[in-house]
C-alpha positions in Angstrom: 61.7 89.2 81.9 58.3 88.2 80.0 56.5 85.7 81.0 57.6 83.1 79.0 61.6 83.7 79.8 60.2 82.9 83.2 58.5 79.7 82.5 61.3 78.2 80.8 63.5 78.9 83.7 63.3 75.9 85.0 63.3 73.1 82.2 66.3 74.8 81.4 67.9 74.6 84.7 66.7 70.9 85.0 67.8 70.1 81.6 71.5 71.9 83.2 71.4 69.5 86.1 70.4 66.9 84.0 73.4 67.4 82.1 75.9 68.0 85.3 74.5 64.6 86.1 75.6 62.8 83.2 79.4 64.7 83.0 79.5 63.5 86.9 78.5 59.6 86.2 81.2 59.8 83.2 83.9 61.3 85.9 83.1 58.2 87.8 83.4 55.7 85.4 86.7 57.0 84.4 87.8 57.3 88.0 87.2 53.6 88.3 88.2 52.6 85.2 92.4 54.1 85.2 95.1 51.5 85.6 97.2 51.9 87.8 100.6 54.3 87.8 103.3 52.4 85.8 106.5 51.9 88.6 109.1 51.2 85.8 112.2 53.5 86.1 111.1 57.1 85.1 111.7 60.5 86.0 109.6 62.5 88.0 109.2 66.3 86.8 106.4 67.0 89.0 105.7 67.0 92.7 102.3 65.5 92.6 102.6 62.2 93.8 98.7 62.0 93.8 97.3 59.4 92.0 95.4 59.9 88.7 91.8 59.2 90.2 92.2 61.5 93.1 92.0 64.9 90.6 89.0 63.3 88.8 87.1 62.4 92.6 87.8 66.2 93.8 86.1 67.1 89.9 83.0 64.6 90.9 82.6 66.2 94.8 82.6 69.8 92.8 80.2 68.8 90.5 77.8 67.1 93.4 78.3 70.2 95.0 77.5 72.1 91.9 74.3 69.7 91.4 73.3 70.2 95.1 72.8 74.3 94.8 70.9 73.6 91.3 68.4 71.3 92.4 67.8 74.2 95.7 67.6 76.8 93.0 65.1 74.5 91.0 62.9 73.5 94.0 62.6 77.3 94.8 62.4 78.4 91.5 59.0 75.7 91.1 57.4 76.8 94.5 57.8 80.1 93.0 56.1 79.5 89.9 53.6 77.3 90.8 52.5 80.0 93.3 52.3 82.4 90.4 50.3 80.2 88.4 48.2 79.2 91.3 47.2 83.2 91.2 45.6 82.7 88.2 42.0 83.2 87.8 41.3 80.8 84.9 41.3 77.3 85.9 42.1 76.0 81.7 45.0 78.9 81.8 46.7 77.4 84.6 46.4 74.0 83.8 47.9 74.7 81.0 50.8 76.4 82.0 51.6 73.4 84.5 51.3 70.8 81.6 53.3 72.9 79.5 56.1 74.3 82.0 56.1 71.6 84.7 55.6 68.7 82.8 56.9 69.6 79.7 54.4 68.4 77.8 54.1 68.3 74.1 51.2 70.8 72.2 49.7 67.4 70.8 49.7 66.1 74.9 48.5 69.0 75.9 45.2 69.0 73.6 44.6 65.6 74.6 44.2 66.0 78.4 42.7 69.1 78.2 40.1 67.7 75.3 40.8 70.6 72.5 42.3 71.1 69.2 46.0 71.7 69.1 44.8 75.7 67.9 42.9 75.9 71.0 45.6 74.9 72.8 48.2 77.7 71.5 45.3 80.3 71.9 44.9 79.4 75.6 48.8 79.7 75.8 48.3 83.1 74.5 46.4 83.9 77.0 47.5 82.5 79.9 50.8 84.3 79.1 48.9 87.3 79.0 47.4 86.9 81.9 50.3 85.0 83.9 52.5 88.0 86.4 55.8 87.5 86.8 57.0 87.6 90.6 59.6 89.7 91.0 
């Protein structure tokens, strides 16, 4: 795995967690807006007597478990990544990697924060990726 692929893992995992959170919120909205079942004359074709929202609540609980596990994984990954970045010698490279991969800043924002041109930001980034050692 390349340094760039390794460093992008945290951003991708964070996006996945946020996607799951949005899905959970949609399910919660559905669970609380489901109307009560009609009690008119109907032939029941299945043995499932649970209210319709019960299945939705089960899905919400499963998603919450998944989100918790992914957050734990993200915290551990970020700690590992931060340790690897801190082991680097060049302060500018450390700073750039933190801005880009931990804070999700754009090249333009990094340029302003570091008081250098965008071209210099890209040069430092390339050098940082070459000097970064992916933990085993």
